C-alpha positions as CSV (number, residue, x, y, z in Angstrom):
1,X,67.8,156.1,147.6
2,X,65.3,157.9,150.0
3,X,62.1,158.9,148.2
4,X,61.9,162.0,150.6
5,X,65.5,162.9,151.0
6,X,66.0,163.1,147.0
7,X,63.3,165.8,146.5
8,X,64.6,169.3,146.3
9,X,63.6,172.2,148.7
10,X,62.3,175.3,146.9
11,X,63.4,178.5,148.3
12,X,61.5,181.8,147.8
13,X,63.3,185.2,147.2
14,X,63.0,185.9,150.9
15,X,64.7,182.9,152.2
16,X,68.6,182.8,152.6
17,X,70.3,179.3,153.4
18,X,73.9,179.2,154.2
19,X,76.1,176.1,154.9
20,X,79.2,176.3,156.9
21,X,81.3,173.4,157.9
22,X,78.6,170.9,159.3
23,X,75.9,173.7,160.1
24,X,73.0,174.9,157.9
25,X,71.5,178.3,158.8
26,X,68.0,179.6,157.4
27,X,67.2,183.2,157.4
28,X,63.8,184.4,156.3
29,X,61.2,187.2,157.4
30,X,60.2,185.9,160.4
31,X,63.5,184.7,162.0
32,X,66.6,182.6,161.7
33,X,66.9,178.9,162.6
34,X,69.8,176.3,162.4
35,X,70.6,172.7,161.7
36,X,73.7,170.7,162.5
37,X,74.5,168.3,159.7
38,X,75.3,164.5,160.7
39,X,78.5,163.1,159.2
40,X,77.9,161.6,155.7
41,X,75.1,164.2,155.0
42,X,75.8,166.8,152.1
43,X,73.9,170.0,151.4
44,X,74.0,171.8,148.2
45,X,72.4,175.1,147.2
46,X,71.7,175.5,143.5
47,X,69.5,178.4,141.7
48,X,66.7,178.4,144.4
49,X,66.8,174.8,145.4
50,X,68.4,172.8,148.0
51,X,69.5,169.3,147.6
52,X,70.4,166.9,150.4
53,X,72.7,164.2,149.5
54,X,74.5,161.3,151.4
55,X,78.0,159.7,151.1
56,X,77.7,155.9,151.2
57,X,74.9,153.3,152.1
58,X,75.5,152.8,155.7
59,X,72.0,152.3,157.5
60,X,72.6,155.2,159.7
61,X,73.5,157.5,156.8
62,X,70.5,156.3,154.8
63,X,68.1,157.0,158.0
64,X,69.4,160.3,158.3
65,X,69.2,161.5,154.6
66,X,65.3,161.8,154.9
67,X,65.4,163.2,158.2
68,X,67.7,166.0,157.3
69,X,65.8,166.9,154.2
70,X,62.5,167.2,156.3
71,X,64.3,169.3,159.0
72,X,65.8,171.5,156.3
73,X,62.1,171.7,154.6
74,X,60.7,172.4,158.2
75,X,63.1,175.3,158.6
76,X,62.3,176.9,155.5
77,X,58.5,176.6,156.0
78,X,59.1,177.8,159.5
79,X,60.8,181.2,158.6
80,X,58.5,181.8,155.9
81,X,55.1,181.1,157.2
82,X,55.4,179.7,160.9
83,X,53.8,177.0,162.5
84,X,50.5,176.9,164.8
85,X,48.9,174.1,167.1
86,X,45.4,174.7,168.4
87,X,44.2,173.2,171.5
88,X,40.7,172.8,173.1
89,X,39.7,172.8,176.5
90,X,36.5,170.5,177.1
91,X,34.8,170.4,180.5
92,X,32.7,172.5,182.9
93,X,35.0,175.4,184.6
94,X,37.9,174.6,182.1
95,X,39.6,177.8,181.2
96,X,43.1,179.0,180.4
97,X,44.6,182.5,180.5
98,X,48.1,184.1,179.3
99,X,50.3,185.9,181.7
100,X,53.6,186.9,180.0
101,X,55.4,183.8,179.2
102,X,53.3,181.6,181.3
103,X,49.9,179.7,180.6
104,X,47.7,179.2,183.7
105,X,45.1,176.4,183.2
106,X,42.2,175.5,185.4
107,X,41.2,172.0,184.6
108,X,39.3,170.4,187.3
109,X,42.3,170.3,189.6
110,X,41.8,171.9,193.1
111,X,44.5,174.4,192.1
112,X,45.5,176.0,188.8
113,X,48.3,174.7,186.9
114,X,51.1,176.8,185.3
115,X,52.8,175.9,182.1
116,X,56.0,177.9,180.9
117,X,56.2,179.0,177.4
118,X,59.7,178.7,176.2
119,X,61.5,181.5,174.3
120,X,60.6,181.7,170.6
121,X,56.8,180.3,171.0
122,X,54.1,182.7,171.5
123,X,50.7,181.4,173.1
124,X,47.4,183.1,173.1
125,X,44.0,182.3,174.3
126,X,40.7,182.8,172.6
127,X,37.4,182.2,174.2
128,X,39.2,181.3,177.4
129,X,39.0,177.4,175.9
130,X,40.8,177.9,172.8
131,X,44.5,177.8,173.0
132,X,46.8,178.7,170.1
133,X,50.5,178.1,170.0
134,X,52.6,179.7,167.5
135,X,56.3,179.8,166.5
136,X,58.7,179.3,163.9
137,X,60.5,176.1,165.1
138,X,58.3,173.2,164.5
139,X,59.8,171.0,167.1
140,X,59.5,173.6,169.7
141,X,55.9,174.4,168.8
142,X,54.5,170.7,168.9
143,X,56.5,170.1,172.0
144,X,55.0,173.0,173.8
145,X,51.4,172.1,172.5
146,X,52.1,168.4,173.9
147,X,53.4,169.7,177.3
148,X,50.0,171.6,177.5
149,X,48.1,168.8,176.3
150,X,49.8,166.5,178.9
151,X,48.4,168.7,182.0
152,X,45.2,166.9,181.6
153,X,44.9,164.6,178.5
154,X,41.5,163.9,177.1
155,X,39.3,161.4,179.1
156,X,37.7,158.6,176.6
157,X,34.9,158.0,178.9
158,X,33.5,161.7,179.7
159,X,35.3,163.3,176.8
160,X,36.8,166.1,179.2
161,X,40.4,167.2,178.9
162,X,42.8,169.1,176.8
163,X,42.6,168.1,173.0
164,X,44.4,169.1,170.0
165,X,41.7,170.9,167.5
166,X,40.0,168.6,165.4
167,X,41.2,165.5,167.5
168,X,38.3,163.0,167.4
169,X,37.9,160.8,170.5
170,X,35.8,157.5,170.6
171,X,33.8,157.8,173.6
172,X,33.8,154.5,175.5
173,X,31.0,153.0,177.4
174,X,31.2,153.0,181.2
175,X,30.3,149.8,183.5
176,X,27.2,148.0,182.4
177,X,26.1,147.6,185.8
178,X,24.3,144.6,187.2
179,X,21.4,143.3,185.5
């Protein structure tokens, strides 16, 4: 059995989970999310817990067992607490600003770069060099943060770029030069 897949998911009184055909919908104080179940995966709701089971031992079903459990756990956590990713801009003159559903970045190019923020995700800027990406869908929040980081990934030589908050970069030495 999958060690992660057999763990039950605890529900609070504010979360409502429904299973209809092959789709699971989770509704909570922050919103509503859904997940489509793969063939061979079953979900049971018992007295404040959700159990994910599987039919058979085919390799594909075994692989999807733990995945489905974690996805449902992320849905429950998302509709109760939400998810947040923080990014830091490091470099002279690097700054960001939010205008509606778009984020404008000045990160050393000759022009500002605009990144569109998808529906269901909120981006905010503190101190012009700190970007906070929030939302209830973990996949969408982390993908949006990755798209922002991809504009100017951190440079290991000069330590400039967009990095996740708390990300540690090991500085590489440049050329040694002639001796």
